[in-house]
N, C-alpha and C positions, 0 to 999 in steps of 0.2 A: 426672358428665356429661362428654361428649367436648369436648375443646378442640382446635381445628384452626388452626394457623398456616400461612400460605403464604410460602414463600421466593421473592423476586423479585430474583434476582441472575444476570445483569445486569438493570438497570431495563427494565421492559416495562409500558407503560401498560395494554395490553389484559389482561395477567395480573392487574394491580392491580384494574382495574374488575370482572373476572370474580370475583375473590376477594371484593370488596365486595358484588356482587350476589348471590353464592352463599351468603353467611352466614358467612364465615370470621371467626374471633375475633381474628386478629392477622396483621400483614404484616411480614416480615423483609426489610429492604433495606439496601444499602450505605450508608456514611456520606454524608450530604448529601442524601438522598432522602426522609427522613421527612416534611419539610414538603410535598413533592409529593404524598405519600399523603394527608395531611390536607387538601389542596385538593380531592381527589376524594371524600373521605368521612370520616366520624368513626369511627376504629377504632384500636386499640392498635397502636403500631409498635415494632419490635425492631431496634435498630441502635446504632452507637456513640453516636449522638445522638438516639436514640429514646425513647419512653416507658420501655421496659425497655432497659437498656444492655448490649450484648454485652461480655463481659470482666469485667462487674461484677455485673449481675443475672442474666445468662444466659451460660453457658460451653458451648462446643462440645467434646465429647470423642470422639475417634476410638478406638474399642476395637480392640485388636490381639490380646489374648489374655485368657484367664480371670483372669490376675493383676491386670488393670485393674479387675475388678469391685468389689472392696472400696473402692477410691479413688472410684469412681463413687457407691457407696452413700453414702459420707461427703460428697462434694460436694453430693448431691441433698438433703441435710438443710437447706441454707440458700440454695441457688441452683437455678435452672432449668437442667437439664442436657440439652442436645441430643445424642443419641447417634448417632454415625455409625459404620457397620461397614465395614471394608475389603471384605468379601464379605458382602452383606446375607443375614443368617440369623437365624432365630427363636431359636436357642440362647442368645445373650447376653441377649436380652430376657427369656427364660423365667428364666434364672438371676437376673437382676436383680429381676424382679417377685417371685420367690420370696423374695428377701432383703429385700423391702420398699422397694426403691428407687423413687422417683417420677421417671421419666425421660421425655424427649421423643424419640420415634422419628422419624427423618428418612426419608421414603418418597418414591418418584417415581411411583407409579401406585396406582390404586384397589385392586388386588389385594393389594399389600403394605400398604396402609392397613387393609384389612379384616382382614388377618392380624395386624397389630400390635394392633388394638383387641380381638382375640379370644383372644390368647394365654393359656393356662392358664384359660380360661373367664372371666378377669377383664380381661386386656388392659392396655395402657398407657392412661392418661387423656388423653394429648395426643400429637399428631403435628405434624411440620413437613413440609408437602407442597412438594416442589420439582420443578417441571416447566416447560418452555417451551411445552407443548402446551395451548392454550386450551381445546379440546374435552375433553381428558382431565381438566383441573381442573374444568370446569363439570360433567362427568358425576360426578366423585368427590364434589364438594360437594353435588350434588343427592341422591346416595345417602347419604352420611354424615351430612349435617344433618338428614335426615328419618327415618333409621333409628334410632329410639329403642328403649329396652328395651320388651319385650312384657309386658304385665300379665296375670297369671292370673286369669281370671274364672270364676265358678261360677253355677249356677242356684240361686236362693232362692225359696222358696214363701211367698206372702203369707199371713199368719195373722190379722191384724186391722188395721183402719183406724179411728182415733179422732179426731174433731174436737177441737181444743184451745182455740181462741179467738185473740186477737190477739198478734202478736209481730213483731219486726224481722227481715225477710227480706232476703237479698242477691241481687240480679241481677248476674251477672258478664258484662259486655259485652267481648268479645275482639276481637283484630284478625284473626280467622280465620272464614271462612264454613264452617260445619260442615254435614255431609250427614246423610241418614237413617242411624241407627245410631250417631251420634257424640254425645258429651257429655262431662260431667265426673263423676269419682268423688267422692261427698259422702256424709257419714254422721255420726251422733252419736258414733261410736267410730272412732278412727284405724285399728282393726283390722278394721272392717267398713264398706265404703263402697259405696253404691248408684250405679249408672250412671244419672245424671240426664240426660235427653235434651235436646238443644239445641232452641230454639224455631224449627226449620227446617220446621215443618209448617203448611200453610195451614189457616185455619179461618174461619167466617163473621164473626168479630168483630175479629180482629187480623191484620194482615199478617205474613207470616213474617219472623222476625228471626234468621237462621241464625247470626249472630255471638253470639248471647246464650244463656246458660244460667241459668234461674231456679232457683238452686242450693239455697237452703235458708236457715235462720236464721243469725244472727251467730255462734253458737257452734260451728257445724258445722265438721268437718274437710273439706279436699279435698287430693288428691294433687298434688304439684308435682315438678318435675324433681329428679333426684338421690336418688330414694328417700325423699323427705321428705313430710311433710304440713304444712299450715298451716290456721289458722282463716279461714274466709271473710271475716271482718271485718277481717283483717290485710292482705288484699290491697289493692293499689293500682295505679294507672296505671303501666305499664312492667313490672310483675312477670310472671314466667313461671308458667304452670299447665300441667297435662297435659291434652291433649284425647285421649280414649280412645274407641274404637269397640267394638261388642258382641262382636268376636273378640279384644279385648285389645291391638290395635295402638294405639300411642300416638305422638303428635307434640307438640311444644312449641307452646303458644299464648301470646300476649302479652295481658295485661289492658289494655283501653282505658280502662274506668271501672268503677266499682262504683255500683249504685243500691240503697241501703238505705231501705226504706219499711215502714210498719206494714201488715201484711196478716193475714187469717185463716189459721191454720196447722192442719196435721193430722199426727198421729203415724202412721207406717207401721211395722207390725211384720211380720217375716218370720223364716223358719227356714231355716238352711243347714247341712247336715251335722249336724243335731241340735242346733244352737246358735241361740239366740234373738238376733236383731239388729234394730236400729231406725234410722229417720232421721226427720226432721221436714221437711215440705215445705209451701209455700203451698197452700192449699185452693182451687184453681181448675183448670178444665178444661184450660188451656193448659200446665200443668205436667205433665210425663211421665216416667215411668221407661222402661226398655228391655227389651223381651221378648228371649228367647233367639235369635229370628230376626232381631233388629235392629230390628224395628218399635217405634215409640213407644206407650206405654200411658198414657192419661190417668189421673191420680191419682183423678179423681172416679168413674171406672168400675172402679177396682180392687176385687177381691173375694177373699175367702179362697180359696186353691187356685191363684190366678194365679202365674205364674213370671216372675221378673225377674232380670237379671244384677247380680251383686255381686262385689266384690273383698274377700277375707278373708285374714288373715295371723295367724300365731302371734306371741306375744311382745307387747311394748308399745312406747311411744314416749315419749321425753323431749325436750321442746322441738322436736318434729317429727322427731327422729332415731329410727330403729328400734333397739331395745335387746332383749336377751335377758333379759327380766324379767317375771314374772307381774304383770299389772295387770288389775284388774277394773273395767269401765266399765258402768254400768247406765242 
């Protein structure tokens, strides 16, 4: 996941409030100003007297030549290293990323931030954004905080639907109002997840709840930020999940609460690229999967031959982390 710190030196209250409102992860200020930041909002501070202390937890390194790279690699093993370049260029960052260094790139505009995050198709994990231009900061945070990785989706063909009986299912109420075509990726296997549509649809019985995904039973997996998965039953208020749309665009959502209740369940079987995949969902008309055109499809009207959007991946997972290992899940 991307981490964005904002440097406010000299002190500027407008820059601080813009950083807070824009979703920055930390604010770097001169000594004596950490408490002023805390009065405006709850956020990590970086300063001589901050939550992270400059000179101790965080060091600033101005790279002048290629000879500095090995020292930076060594420093980054136990400290956060903010990298400054005398002449901003991607070459030092490319070299350091190739050597496995975890550094923070200091940038002054959106263009350089996007470059830093995209170097060698991997990019740095963190930047320090330093500008006195409130509009530039606001624009950059809007783009960078919403521009999550894109998930590759495929069409799967429904092969069977089987009523199962009662089980514990999980509704995930988020702090996001989702639109048509948006929901969460959920499945019995971490390597095959169905796009379960949000409850953003009007019907004669229940008012729309665009913040909710009736996701599936307690054992099911869902995709969360950082390329990981978690069991639905593990989620709790304040946790992050991925909101995904039918084109694979993803944004981070925050869990507001879970509702776990006993409900009738159904097994949904499908085939994608010759592979059988499954998920279990509540057996009710308000629960929907997502068609290739983004329209929601009620599970009670599903029939063999219908096509829905899924995310599949090779390999397996261990404690939610993707690994290159053959794992069979049935």
